[in-house]
C-alpha positions as CSV (number, residue, x, y, z in Angstrom):
1,M,-13.8,8.7,-28.3
2,T,-17.0,10.7,-27.0
3,T,-18.7,11.1,-22.8
4,L,-21.0,13.1,-24.5
5,N,-24.4,13.1,-22.6
6,L,-23.1,10.0,-20.7
7,D,-23.9,11.8,-17.3
8,A,-27.9,11.5,-18.4
9,L,-27.3,7.9,-18.4
10,F,-25.9,7.4,-15.0
11,A,-27.6,10.6,-13.3
12,P,-30.5,11.7,-15.2
13,R,-32.9,14.5,-13.7
14,S,-36.1,12.9,-15.3
15,I,-36.7,9.2,-17.0
16,V,-39.4,8.0,-19.5
17,L,-40.1,4.6,-20.1
18,V,-41.7,3.7,-23.7
19,G,-43.4,0.6,-23.9
20,A,-44.5,0.7,-20.0
21,S,-47.1,-1.9,-19.3
22,E,-49.4,-3.5,-16.7
23,R,-49.1,-7.3,-17.8
24,P,-48.0,-9.5,-15.7
25,G,-44.4,-11.1,-16.0
26,S,-43.8,-8.4,-19.5
27,V,-40.7,-6.8,-19.8
28,G,-42.6,-3.7,-20.1
29,S,-44.0,-4.4,-16.5
30,V,-41.3,-5.5,-15.3
31,L,-39.2,-2.0,-16.3
32,A,-41.9,0.3,-15.1
33,R,-42.1,-2.0,-11.5
34,N,-37.3,-2.0,-11.1
35,L,-37.8,2.6,-12.5
36,M,-40.4,2.9,-9.6
37,D,-38.6,0.8,-6.7
38,G,-35.0,2.3,-7.5
39,G,-35.9,5.3,-5.5
40,F,-35.2,7.7,-8.3
41,T,-36.0,11.0,-7.0
42,G,-36.3,12.9,-10.8
43,E,-39.4,13.0,-12.6
44,L,-40.3,9.4,-13.8
45,M,-42.7,9.4,-16.9
46,F,-44.6,6.4,-18.3
47,V,-45.4,6.1,-22.4
48,H,-48.1,3.8,-23.6
49,P,-49.9,4.1,-27.0
50,R,-53.8,3.9,-24.9
51,G,-52.4,6.1,-22.2
52,G,-54.1,6.0,-18.9
53,E,-52.9,4.6,-16.0
54,I,-50.2,2.2,-15.4
55,H,-49.1,1.0,-11.9
56,G,-50.8,3.6,-9.9
57,R,-49.1,6.3,-13.0
58,T,-50.8,8.3,-15.4
59,A,-49.2,7.2,-18.9
60,C,-48.7,9.7,-22.2
61,A,-50.2,8.3,-25.0
62,S,-47.1,9.7,-26.6
63,I,-43.4,11.1,-26.5
64,G,-45.3,14.6,-27.4
65,D,-47.5,14.1,-24.5
66,L,-44.7,14.4,-21.9
67,P,-44.9,17.2,-19.4
68,T,-41.1,17.8,-18.9
69,P,-38.0,16.9,-21.6
70,P,-36.5,13.5,-20.4
71,D,-33.0,13.2,-19.7
72,L,-33.1,9.6,-20.4
73,A,-35.7,6.9,-22.3
74,V,-35.7,3.5,-21.8
75,I,-37.0,1.8,-24.8
76,A,-39.2,-1.5,-24.8
77,T,-41.3,-1.6,-27.8
78,P,-40.9,-3.9,-30.8
79,A,-38.1,-3.0,-33.1
80,P,-39.8,-1.4,-36.2
81,A,-40.7,1.8,-34.2
82,I,-37.9,2.6,-32.7
83,P,-35.9,4.4,-35.3
84,G,-39.2,7.1,-35.1
85,L,-39.4,7.0,-31.3
86,V,-35.7,8.1,-30.9
87,A,-36.0,11.0,-33.3
88,E,-39.2,12.0,-31.5
89,L,-37.2,12.0,-28.2
90,G,-34.5,13.5,-30.1
91,A,-36.5,16.4,-30.9
92,A,-38.2,16.6,-27.3
93,G,-34.4,16.7,-25.8
94,C,-33.8,13.8,-24.9
95,R,-30.1,13.2,-24.3
96,A,-29.6,9.3,-24.0
97,A,-31.6,5.7,-24.4
98,I,-31.6,2.0,-23.1
99,I,-32.8,0.4,-26.0
100,I,-34.1,-3.1,-24.2
101,S,-35.8,-4.7,-27.2
102,A,-33.8,-6.6,-29.7
103,G,-34.4,-7.3,-33.6
104,F,-31.6,-4.8,-35.1
105,E,-29.0,-7.7,-35.8
106,D,-25.9,-7.0,-37.9
107,S,-26.1,-10.5,-39.7
108,D,-29.3,-10.5,-40.2
109,P,-30.4,-8.5,-43.6
110,A,-33.8,-8.1,-42.8
111,T,-32.7,-5.1,-39.8
112,A,-29.7,-4.0,-41.6
113,G,-31.7,-1.1,-42.4
114,L,-33.5,-0.9,-39.0
115,R,-29.8,-0.4,-37.4
116,R,-29.1,2.0,-40.0
117,D,-32.2,4.2,-39.3
118,L,-31.7,3.8,-35.6
119,L,-28.4,5.3,-35.3
120,E,-29.0,8.3,-38.2
121,A,-32.0,9.4,-35.8
122,A,-29.7,8.9,-32.6
123,R,-26.9,10.9,-34.5
124,R,-28.8,13.7,-35.4
125,S,-29.9,14.9,-32.0
126,Q,-26.9,13.4,-30.3
127,I,-29.2,10.9,-28.6
128,R,-26.4,8.1,-26.9
129,L,-28.1,4.7,-27.6
130,V,-27.0,1.9,-24.8
131,G,-28.1,-1.0,-26.3
132,P,-30.3,-2.3,-28.1
133,N,-30.7,-6.2,-26.8
134,C,-29.5,-5.7,-23.4
135,L,-30.6,-6.0,-19.4
136,G,-30.7,-2.1,-19.2
137,V,-28.4,0.1,-17.0
138,L,-28.5,0.8,-12.9
139,S,-27.0,3.5,-11.1
140,P,-28.3,2.6,-7.3
141,G,-26.5,5.5,-5.9
142,H,-28.9,8.2,-8.2
143,G,-31.6,5.6,-7.7
144,V,-31.8,4.6,-11.5
145,N,-33.1,0.6,-12.3
146,A,-33.5,1.1,-15.8
147,S,-33.8,-2.5,-16.2
148,F,-35.4,-6.1,-16.1
149,A,-33.1,-7.3,-13.8
150,R,-34.9,-9.7,-11.1
151,E,-32.7,-7.9,-8.4
152,A,-31.7,-4.4,-7.4
153,A,-28.0,-3.7,-7.1
154,P,-27.0,-2.5,-4.1
155,A,-25.1,0.8,-3.7
156,G,-21.5,0.4,-3.4
157,D,-18.3,1.6,-5.0
158,L,-17.9,-1.3,-8.1
159,A,-18.8,-0.5,-11.8
160,L,-19.7,-3.3,-14.0
161,I,-19.7,-3.0,-17.8
162,A,-21.1,-6.3,-19.4
163,Q,-21.6,-7.7,-22.9
164,S,-23.8,-10.1,-21.2
165,G,-26.6,-9.4,-19.2
166,A,-26.8,-12.7,-17.4
167,V,-23.1,-12.2,-15.8
168,A,-24.5,-9.0,-14.9
169,A,-28.0,-10.5,-13.8
170,A,-25.3,-13.1,-11.7
171,A,-23.1,-10.5,-10.3
172,L,-26.2,-8.8,-9.1
173,D,-27.4,-12.1,-7.6
174,W,-24.1,-12.7,-6.0
175,A,-23.2,-8.8,-4.6
176,P,-25.7,-8.6,-1.3
177,A,-24.8,-12.0,0.3
178,H,-21.6,-10.8,0.0
179,G,-21.6,-7.2,1.4
180,L,-20.6,-6.0,-2.3
181,G,-22.3,-2.6,-4.1
182,F,-22.4,-0.8,-7.3
183,S,-22.0,2.5,-8.5
184,H,-23.0,1.6,-12.1
185,V,-24.1,-1.6,-13.8
186,V,-24.2,-0.9,-17.5
187,T,-25.0,-4.1,-19.9
188,L,-24.3,-3.2,-23.5
189,G,-26.1,-5.7,-25.4
190,D,-25.7,-5.1,-29.4
191,S,-23.6,-1.8,-28.5
192,L,-24.5,0.4,-31.5
193,D,-23.1,3.1,-30.2
194,V,-21.9,3.2,-26.2
195,D,-19.4,0.5,-26.2
196,I,-16.5,-0.3,-23.5
197,G,-14.4,2.5,-24.3
198,D,-16.7,5.3,-24.2
199,L,-18.0,3.9,-20.6
200,L,-14.3,3.3,-19.5
201,E,-13.0,7.3,-20.5
202,Q,-16.9,8.2,-18.5
203,L,-16.2,6.0,-15.6
204,A,-12.1,7.1,-15.0
205,D,-13.1,10.0,-13.3
206,D,-16.1,9.0,-11.8
207,P,-15.6,9.5,-7.7
208,S,-17.9,7.0,-6.9
209,T,-16.3,3.9,-8.8
210,R,-13.7,2.9,-6.7
211,A,-12.9,0.0,-9.5
212,I,-14.3,-1.2,-12.9
213,L,-15.2,-4.5,-13.7
214,L,-15.5,-5.6,-17.4
215,Y,-17.3,-8.5,-19.1
216,V,-15.9,-8.9,-22.6
217,E,-16.8,-11.2,-25.6
218,S,-15.4,-8.8,-28.5
219,L,-13.7,-5.4,-29.1
220,R,-14.8,-3.4,-32.3
221,D,-12.8,-0.4,-31.7
222,A,-9.6,-1.7,-30.4
223,P,-8.0,1.6,-30.5
224,K,-10.4,3.7,-28.7
225,F,-10.6,0.8,-26.2
226,M,-6.8,0.7,-25.7
227,R,-6.5,4.6,-24.9
228,A,-9.6,4.2,-22.8
229,A,-8.8,1.7,-20.8
230,R,-4.8,2.6,-19.7
231,R,-6.9,6.0,-18.7
232,A,-8.9,4.1,-16.7
233,A,-6.9,1.9,-15.1
234,L,-3.9,4.8,-14.3
235,A,-7.0,5.8,-12.2
236,K,-8.4,2.9,-10.3
237,P,-8.3,-1.0,-11.0
238,V,-9.8,-2.7,-14.3
239,I,-10.2,-6.0,-14.4
240,A,-11.5,-8.3,-16.8
241,I,-12.9,-11.5,-18.0
242,K,-12.8,-12.5,-21.3
243,G,-16.0,-14.5,-22.9
244,G,-15.7,-16.7,-25.7
245,R,-12.0,-18.0,-24.7
246,S,-11.0,-20.6,-26.9
247,A,-8.9,-22.1,-30.1
248,A,-11.4,-20.7,-32.7
249,G,-9.3,-17.6,-33.4
250,A,-6.1,-19.9,-34.7
251,K,-5.9,-21.2,-38.1
252,A,-3.8,-23.0,-40.1
253,A,-1.1,-20.2,-40.9
254,F,1.4,-19.6,-42.9
255,S,3.7,-19.3,-39.9
256,H,4.0,-21.3,-36.3
257,T,3.6,-17.4,-35.3
258,G,-0.3,-17.3,-37.2
259,A,-1.2,-20.6,-36.0
260,L,-0.3,-19.9,-32.2
261,A,-1.3,-16.4,-31.8
262,G,-5.3,-17.6,-31.4
263,A,-8.1,-14.4,-30.8
264,D,-7.8,-15.2,-27.0
265,A,-3.8,-14.8,-26.7
266,V,-4.1,-11.7,-28.5
267,Y,-7.0,-10.4,-26.1
268,E,-4.3,-11.1,-22.9
269,A,-1.7,-9.4,-24.7
270,A,-4.0,-6.4,-25.0
271,F,-5.4,-6.5,-21.6
272,R,-1.7,-6.8,-20.5
273,R,-0.9,-3.6,-22.4
274,A,-3.5,-1.0,-21.1
275,G,-3.4,-2.3,-17.4
276,V,-5.9,-4.1,-17.5
277,L,-6.3,-7.4,-15.1
278,Q,-7.6,-10.5,-16.8
279,V,-8.8,-13.1,-14.7
280,E,-9.5,-16.8,-15.9
281,S,-12.6,-17.6,-14.2
282,L,-16.0,-16.2,-12.8
283,D,-14.4,-17.3,-9.3
284,A,-11.3,-15.3,-9.8
285,F,-13.8,-12.3,-11.1
286,L,-15.6,-12.2,-8.0
287,D,-12.7,-12.2,-5.9
288,A,-11.4,-9.3,-7.6
289,A,-14.8,-7.7,-6.7
290,A,-14.5,-8.5,-3.0
291,T,-10.5,-7.5,-2.6
292,F,-10.7,-4.1,-4.9
293,S,-14.1,-2.8,-3.5
294,R,-12.5,-3.2,-0.2
295,T,-8.5,-2.3,-0.5
296,A,-6.7,0.1,-2.3
297,A,-4.4,-1.0,-5.1
298,D,-1.2,-0.1,-3.0
299,P,1.7,-1.6,-3.3
300,A,1.7,-5.2,-1.5
301,R,4.5,-7.5,-2.5
302,T,4.9,-9.6,0.7
303,L,2.2,-11.4,2.7
304,A,1.8,-12.3,6.6
305,I,-0.4,-15.7,7.2
306,L,-1.9,-15.3,10.7
307,T,-3.8,-19.1,11.0
308,N,-4.9,-21.4,13.8
309,G,-4.3,-24.6,11.5
310,G,-0.8,-25.4,10.2
311,G,-2.5,-27.3,7.4
312,A,-4.5,-24.4,6.6
313,G,-1.2,-22.1,6.7
314,V,0.9,-24.7,4.4
315,L,-2.1,-24.5,1.4
316,A,-2.1,-20.9,1.4
317,V,1.7,-20.9,1.4
318,D,1.7,-23.2,-1.6
319,A,-0.6,-21.0,-3.2
320,L,1.4,-18.0,-2.8
321,E,4.3,-19.5,-4.6
322,R,1.8,-20.6,-7.2
323,H,0.9,-17.1,-7.9
324,G,4.6,-15.6,-7.9
325,G,3.8,-14.1,-4.4
326,A,6.4,-13.3,-1.4
327,L,6.2,-14.9,2.0
328,A,7.4,-11.7,4.6
329,Q,9.9,-12.6,6.7
330,L,9.4,-11.8,9.8
331,S,11.7,-9.7,11.7
332,P,13.2,-10.6,15.0
333,D,11.2,-8.0,16.8
334,T,8.3,-9.2,15.2
335,V,8.8,-12.4,16.3
336,A,9.5,-11.4,19.9
337,R,6.6,-9.4,20.2
338,L,4.6,-12.7,18.7
339,A,6.2,-14.6,21.3
340,T,4.6,-12.6,24.1
341,I,1.1,-13.4,22.5
342,A,1.3,-17.0,21.1
343,P,0.8,-20.1,23.2
344,A,4.7,-22.0,24.1
345,H,4.4,-23.9,20.7
346,W,3.5,-21.4,17.9
347,S,5.3,-22.2,14.7
348,R,7.9,-19.0,15.6
349,G,7.9,-17.9,11.4
350,N,5.9,-17.0,8.9
351,P,3.1,-19.0,8.3
352,V,2.3,-17.6,12.3
353,D,0.6,-20.5,13.5
354,I,-1.1,-19.9,16.9
355,L,-2.4,-23.5,17.3
356,G,-5.9,-24.6,17.2
357,D,-7.0,-23.8,20.5
358,A,-6.1,-20.4,20.2
359,Q,-9.0,-17.7,21.8
360,P,-10.0,-14.9,20.0
361,A,-8.2,-12.5,22.1
362,V,-4.9,-14.2,20.5
363,F,-5.9,-13.3,17.1
364,G,-6.9,-9.4,17.6
365,R,-3.2,-9.2,19.8
366,A,-1.4,-11.2,16.7
367,L,-3.1,-9.6,14.5
368,E,-2.4,-6.1,15.9
369,T,1.6,-7.0,16.0
370,L,1.8,-8.0,12.0
371,M,-0.1,-5.2,11.0
372,A,2.6,-2.9,12.7
373,A,5.3,-5.1,11.6
374,P,7.0,-3.0,8.3
375,E,8.2,-6.1,6.7
376,A,4.5,-7.5,5.7
377,D,2.8,-5.3,3.2
378,A,-0.5,-7.6,4.0
379,V,-1.7,-9.7,6.2
380,L,-4.3,-13.1,5.6
381,I,-5.7,-14.6,8.9
382,L,-7.1,-17.8,8.2
383,N,-9.5,-19.5,10.7
384,C,-10.4,-23.6,11.2
385,P,-13.5,-23.7,13.4
386,T,-12.5,-25.9,16.7
387,A,-14.9,-26.4,19.5
388,V,-12.9,-24.7,22.0
389,A,-12.8,-21.5,20.4
390,D,-15.8,-19.4,19.0
391,S,-14.8,-18.6,15.1
392,T,-17.4,-15.6,15.2
393,V,-15.8,-14.0,18.2
394,A,-12.3,-14.5,16.7
395,A,-13.5,-12.6,13.8
396,E,-15.0,-9.7,16.3
397,A,-11.4,-9.8,17.4
398,V,-9.7,-9.3,14.1
399,I,-12.9,-6.8,13.0
400,A,-11.4,-4.4,15.8
401,A,-7.8,-5.3,15.5
402,V,-8.0,-3.6,11.6
403,R,-9.9,-0.9,13.2
404,A,-7.3,0.3,15.5
405,A,-4.1,-0.1,13.4
406,D,-2.3,3.1,13.4
407,R,-1.3,1.8,10.0
408,G,-3.1,0.4,7.5
409,K,-2.5,-2.6,5.2
410,P,-4.7,-4.6,3.3
411,V,-6.3,-7.8,5.0
412,F,-7.7,-10.9,3.6
413,T,-9.3,-13.4,5.9
414,S,-10.8,-17.0,5.2
415,W,-13.0,-18.6,7.7
416,I,-13.1,-21.7,6.7
417,G,-16.1,-24.1,6.6
418,E,-19.2,-23.4,5.8
419,T,-22.4,-23.7,8.7
420,S,-20.3,-22.7,11.4
421,Q,-18.4,-20.0,9.9
422,A,-21.1,-18.0,8.0
423,E,-22.3,-15.6,10.2
424,A,-18.1,-14.5,10.9
425,R,-17.9,-14.2,7.1
426,R,-21.3,-12.1,7.2
427,R,-19.5,-9.7,10.0
428,F,-16.3,-9.5,7.9
429,A,-18.5,-8.2,4.4
430,A,-20.4,-6.1,6.8
431,A,-17.0,-4.2,8.2
432,A,-15.9,-3.8,4.3
433,I,-12.6,-6.8,5.3
434,P,-11.9,-8.7,2.1
435,T,-13.4,-12.8,3.0
436,F,-13.0,-15.8,1.0
437,P,-14.5,-19.5,1.3
438,T,-10.3,-20.9,1.0
439,P,-6.8,-20.3,1.9
440,E,-6.1,-20.7,-2.2
441,S,-9.1,-17.7,-3.0
442,A,-7.5,-15.6,-0.4
443,V,-4.7,-15.1,-1.7
444,R,-5.6,-15.0,-5.5
445,G,-7.1,-12.0,-4.0
446,F,-3.6,-10.8,-2.5
447,A,-2.0,-11.7,-6.0
448,Q,-4.6,-9.9,-7.9
449,L,-3.5,-6.8,-5.9
450,T,0.1,-7.0,-6.4
451,R,-0.2,-7.9,-10.3
452,V,-2.8,-4.8,-10.8
453,E,-0.1,-2.3,-8.8
454,A,2.7,-3.8,-11.3
455,L,0.3,-3.3,-14.2
456,Q,-0.1,0.3,-13.0
457,A,3.7,0.9,-12.8
458,Q,4.2,-0.7,-16.5
459,L,1.7,2.3,-17.7
460,R,3.5,4.8,-15.7
461,A,6.7,3.7,-17.0
462,A,7.8,6.6,-19.5
463,P,8.4,4.3,-23.3
464,A,12.1,4.3,-24.4
465,D,13.0,4.7,-27.9
466,D,15.2,1.4,-28.1
467,G,17.1,-0.1,-31.4
468,P,19.2,1.1,-33.7
469,A,19.0,3.0,-36.9
470,V,16.8,0.7,-39.4
471,D,17.3,1.2,-43.5
472,V,13.2,1.5,-43.9
473,R,13.8,2.4,-47.6
474,A,15.5,-0.8,-48.2
475,A,12.9,-2.6,-46.5
476,R,10.2,-1.2,-48.5
477,A,11.9,-2.0,-51.6
478,I,12.0,-5.6,-51.0
479,V,8.5,-5.7,-50.0
480,G,7.1,-3.7,-52.6
481,R,8.6,-5.7,-55.5
482,A,7.5,-9.0,-54.2
483,L,3.9,-7.3,-53.9
484,A,4.2,-6.0,-57.6
485,E,5.0,-9.3,-58.8
486,G,1.6,-11.0,-57.0
487,R,3.7,-12.8,-54.4
488,T,2.6,-13.3,-51.2
489,A,6.0,-14.4,-49.7
490,L,9.4,-13.3,-49.8
491,T,12.5,-15.6,-51.1
492,P,15.4,-16.7,-48.4
493,P,17.5,-13.7,-50.4
494,E,14.9,-11.1,-49.9
495,V,14.0,-12.0,-46.2
496,S,17.9,-11.9,-45.3
497,V,17.5,-8.0,-46.9
498,L,14.8,-7.6,-44.9
499,L,16.2,-8.6,-41.8
500,S,19.5,-6.6,-42.1
501,A,17.9,-3.9,-42.6
502,Y,16.3,-4.1,-39.0
503,G,19.3,-5.2,-37.2
504,I,18.0,-8.7,-36.9
505,P,21.3,-11.0,-36.9
506,A,20.7,-14.2,-39.5
507,L,22.6,-16.7,-40.9
508,P,23.7,-16.1,-44.8
509,A,22.1,-18.4,-47.2
510,R,22.2,-19.1,-50.5
511,I,19.8,-20.3,-53.3
512,V,21.0,-23.0,-55.6
513,A,18.5,-24.7,-58.6
514,T,19.7,-28.2,-59.2
515,P,21.6,-30.9,-56.2
516,K,25.0,-30.3,-58.2
517,E,24.4,-26.4,-57.4
518,A,24.1,-27.3,-54.1
519,G,27.2,-29.3,-53.4
520,E,29.5,-26.5,-55.1
521,A,27.4,-24.1,-52.3
522,A,28.6,-26.5,-49.8
523,A,31.8,-26.6,-50.9
524,D,32.4,-22.8,-51.1
525,F,31.3,-23.0,-47.5
526,A,33.9,-24.7,-46.1
527,G,32.4,-26.6,-43.2
528,P,29.2,-28.6,-42.5
529,V,25.9,-27.0,-43.8
530,A,22.5,-27.3,-43.8
531,L,20.1,-28.1,-46.9
532,K,16.6,-27.3,-47.2
533,I,14.0,-27.4,-49.8
534,L,12.5,-24.6,-51.5
535,S,9.0,-24.5,-52.8
536,R,6.0,-22.1,-51.8
537,D,3.8,-25.2,-51.8
538,I,5.4,-26.3,-48.1
539,S,5.2,-24.5,-44.9
540,H,7.0,-26.7,-42.6
541,K,9.7,-28.3,-44.6
542,S,10.7,-30.9,-41.8
543,D,7.1,-32.5,-42.1
544,V,8.3,-34.0,-45.8
545,G,11.7,-34.4,-44.8
546,G,12.7,-31.2,-46.5
547,V,15.5,-30.4,-43.8
548,Q,19.0,-32.0,-43.9
549,L,21.8,-30.9,-41.1
550,H,25.5,-31.5,-41.0
551,L,26.4,-32.1,-44.4
552,S,30.1,-32.0,-45.3
553,G,31.4,-31.9,-48.5
554,R,30.4,-31.4,-52.7
555,E,29.2,-34.8,-52.8
556,A,27.4,-35.3,-49.2
557,T,25.4,-32.2,-49.8
558,A,24.5,-33.2,-53.6
559,A,23.5,-37.0,-52.6
560,A,21.3,-35.4,-50.2
561,A,19.5,-33.3,-52.8
562,Q,18.8,-35.5,-54.6
563,A,17.4,-37.8,-52.1
564,M,15.3,-35.1,-50.6
565,L,13.6,-34.5,-54.1
566,A,12.6,-37.9,-54.0
567,T,11.0,-38.0,-50.6
568,V,8.7,-34.8,-51.6
569,A,7.7,-36.3,-54.5
570,R,6.7,-39.4,-52.7
571,L,5.2,-37.3,-49.9
572,R,3.7,-33.8,-51.8
573,P,3.8,-34.7,-55.5
574,E,1.5,-31.7,-56.5
575,A,4.4,-29.3,-54.7
576,A,6.3,-27.5,-57.1
577,V,10.1,-27.1,-55.9
578,E,11.9,-23.8,-56.6
579,G,15.7,-25.4,-55.6
580,F,17.3,-25.8,-52.2
581,L,18.6,-23.8,-49.5
582,V,22.1,-24.0,-48.2
583,Q,23.4,-22.6,-45.1
584,P,26.5,-23.2,-43.0
585,M,25.9,-25.4,-39.9
586,I,26.4,-22.9,-36.7
587,V,27.6,-25.1,-33.9
588,R,26.3,-23.6,-30.9
589,P,25.7,-26.8,-28.9
590,K,24.1,-25.3,-25.8
591,A,21.9,-22.6,-27.4
592,Q,18.1,-22.9,-27.1
593,E,16.0,-22.7,-30.1
594,I,13.5,-19.8,-29.5
595,L,10.5,-18.7,-31.7
596,A,9.9,-15.2,-32.3
597,G,7.8,-13.9,-35.2
598,L,5.1,-11.5,-35.8
599,V,1.0,-11.4,-36.9
600,R,-1.4,-9.0,-37.3
601,D,-4.0,-9.1,-35.7
602,P,-7.6,-8.1,-37.2
603,T,-8.9,-6.7,-34.2
604,F,-5.6,-5.1,-32.5
605,G,-3.0,-5.2,-35.1
606,P,0.5,-5.6,-35.1
607,V,1.6,-8.8,-32.4
608,V,4.6,-9.5,-31.5
609,M,5.7,-13.4,-30.5
610,V,8.2,-15.2,-28.4
611,G,8.6,-18.6,-27.1
612,H,10.1,-22.0,-27.6
613,G,10.9,-23.0,-30.7
614,G,12.2,-25.9,-32.5
615,V,9.9,-28.4,-34.4
616,A,7.5,-29.1,-31.6
617,V,6.4,-25.0,-31.8
618,E,3.0,-26.1,-31.8
619,V,2.9,-29.0,-29.4
620,L,5.2,-26.5,-26.6
621,A,2.5,-23.8,-27.1
622,D,4.9,-21.6,-25.0
623,R,4.2,-18.7,-26.5
624,V,3.7,-14.8,-24.9
625,L,2.3,-12.5,-27.0
626,G,2.8,-8.7,-26.5
627,L,1.4,-5.2,-29.0
628,A,3.8,-3.8,-31.5
629,P,5.6,-1.0,-31.0
630,L,7.6,-2.8,-28.0
631,D,10.6,-1.4,-26.2
632,L,13.5,-3.3,-24.2
633,A,11.1,-3.4,-20.7
634,L,8.5,-4.3,-22.5
635,A,9.9,-7.3,-24.9
636,R,12.1,-8.3,-21.1
637,D,8.7,-8.4,-19.6
638,M,7.4,-11.0,-22.6
639,I,10.5,-13.3,-22.4
640,G,10.2,-13.8,-18.6
641,R,6.7,-14.9,-19.0
642,T,7.6,-17.8,-20.9
643,R,8.2,-21.3,-19.6
644,V,11.3,-21.5,-22.1
645,S,12.9,-18.6,-20.1
646,R,13.8,-20.8,-16.9
647,L,15.9,-22.6,-19.6
648,L,17.3,-19.3,-21.1
649,A,18.4,-18.1,-17.1
650,G,21.1,-21.0,-17.4
651,Y,21.2,-24.7,-15.8
652,R,24.1,-26.9,-14.8
653,D,26.6,-26.3,-17.4
654,R,24.6,-24.0,-19.5
655,P,25.1,-20.0,-18.9
656,P,22.4,-18.0,-18.8
657,A,21.5,-16.5,-22.7
658,D,21.7,-13.4,-23.9
659,L,18.4,-11.8,-23.1
660,D,19.0,-8.5,-24.3
661,A,20.0,-9.8,-27.4
662,L,16.9,-11.6,-27.6
663,A,14.5,-8.2,-26.3
664,A,16.7,-6.7,-28.8
665,V,15.1,-9.2,-31.9
666,L,11.6,-8.6,-30.4
667,V,11.8,-4.8,-30.4
668,A,13.2,-4.5,-33.8
669,L,10.2,-7.0,-35.1
670,G,7.8,-4.5,-33.6
671,R,8.8,-1.4,-35.3
672,L,9.0,-3.5,-38.5
673,A,5.2,-4.7,-37.8
674,V,4.9,-0.7,-37.5
675,D,6.6,0.5,-40.5
676,L,5.7,-2.4,-42.7
677,P,1.7,-2.8,-42.4
678,E,2.3,-5.4,-45.8
679,V,4.5,-7.5,-43.9
680,A,1.6,-9.9,-42.7
681,E,3.4,-12.6,-40.8
682,L,7.1,-13.2,-39.9
683,D,8.5,-16.4,-38.4
684,L,12.0,-16.5,-37.0
685,N,12.3,-20.4,-35.7
686,P,14.5,-21.5,-34.6
687,V,16.1,-18.3,-33.3
688,L,19.6,-19.9,-31.6
689,C,19.9,-17.9,-28.2
690,D,23.2,-18.2,-25.8
691,E,25.4,-16.2,-24.1
692,T,26.9,-15.3,-27.3
693,G,24.0,-13.4,-28.5
694,A,20.7,-14.9,-31.1
695,L,20.8,-15.6,-34.1
696,A,18.1,-16.6,-36.4
697,V,18.7,-19.3,-38.2
698,D,15.1,-19.7,-40.5
699,A,12.8,-17.2,-41.6
700,R,9.8,-17.0,-43.0
701,V,8.2,-13.8,-44.1
702,A,4.3,-13.4,-45.8
703,V,3.0,-10.3,-47.2
704,R,0.1,-8.9,-48.9
705,S,-1.7,-5.6,-49.2
706,P,-2.9,-3.5,-47.0
707,G,-6.8,-4.2,-46.8
708,S,-6.2,-7.3,-48.7
709,P,-8.2,-10.7,-46.5
710,P,-6.3,-12.4,-44.5
711,L,-3.6,-15.1,-46.2
């Protein structure tokens, strides 16, 4: 990771545009105009092969003719010439270059040589490259508009890093009407050199940037990103929206874990681990821009709602509950103070409904009271337009109350409507008070504030070295033997040894070859048994009748094994059957079936999963992922975010499950994943979890040599 010469990208002393043009509508002409109109006070130079004059400025015929060494170059020429131009710029003392041009696609063999030549030219002179194939870079505070965007960026304190020029262009178009501005806007294009990690490292220390917005489609250097994102997120809010969120990353996998761990779910886990707030939509992304440009990410857990419409307040409370927020419980003192301000029939609680005919002064005085109430960490003010009160004047009363408050706290507004409320929203934007079109979007802004604070607290927490001692040597011996024999999966006895080495409680098992031996094993267990088919060709045994439970005695077990062979032969005649697995039945009628496992993501590495288990695991799709390694706090957080956690908490006659035992299993899986990179996938399904602990009933482990292609 390096920030070398990135200051030349954001605050250059001199700029050269290579490929300047006067041809109307051309990229070279738009770039020239944007650079001239951006307010840049340093030296701005143009290069065009014919020299002459462009937009009233003298253009040099070559880089060698430049009067001053440029700090920053903007290049908009055909791709084949660019490696040579970068070499010339490096020799002239240039420190950074923005390559607008396309034509360096890594998927095209014809351009692979150009990419290599361009990188080599840049590395020789340590020029940092943004792009190629990008919209450009804007740093309004330094007068830099090195882009062909339609709109200039208003100056402000938001930084936007986008892997899409279209998303950046839309944000630039949206921002002015909402009173927002940018410290920097960087579109990365193909990210041949400068990537998101480099920019996060630079912006973490940038005093002009209050919050960082990311539009991410993919990452090439995950470790760099994780290090830089953690550092930036500790300093200021980092908000990301992920493009390309689909199930394309999922595969027909060896394990349930592999099938469920799609690329999007892994990115979500990585963002959370790095302290980055991920939002789900462009609306939420823009809401976050409005929130964090105007509100510090201080702890804000309780919300007071002030409204002149009961229905609007109800919608806000509903949204708050959906987002896991807390409604402030107003103290008797606060209620008494409000009673001296509000009309006789006000709600006398939170939401504070001051009724539809509330005059502007009531809004202002009620807000002053709520701003002073220690039980409310933040305040949301809702206004529904009426014919008896002026909404714009009410907005001015709110603005005055915010400015006069002795103890500042986050204030959110939603003047609901369109035509009659537009002026109020404009005034809120001018006063740097977050304003939203609906109660739900305003509550979402508040929830984003609380989520960022929680993510930062998690980053600040010191990781614990949880878990008992493990027998890494025994585990490595098991895995090494399987790989030496050319196998891609461990046998059940090997799985038992592996789990035992990491202290993961698992059901004992016996492998037998024939139905007769299955009956004898059942007799030895002296109680009901489970019988399972053994076949490397069958991933999910229950799909072919390969699992029978609650078998009692020698004869019943042998007969079930014989019938199982016949069913498998009919449904999967090509499958080679190696025998049977016999296990004692565990009678834990109130235990919940849980899935726990690990898989290796090609971008982020080992990932641990937990969720609802059983045969319907893919249908339920209740899973939460976390990057390995884990500690107990992280594991408990993962469990708490599953839907099945509500069942684990206990209900009716079921006592709460031992969540610490389940968390210990996840911690062990994370440690195993780090210690044994040869373990490609591991599935524990089900893990029976109740008040007595957690027990893995069935397990599958896939192995491969590091560097081998995925299974």
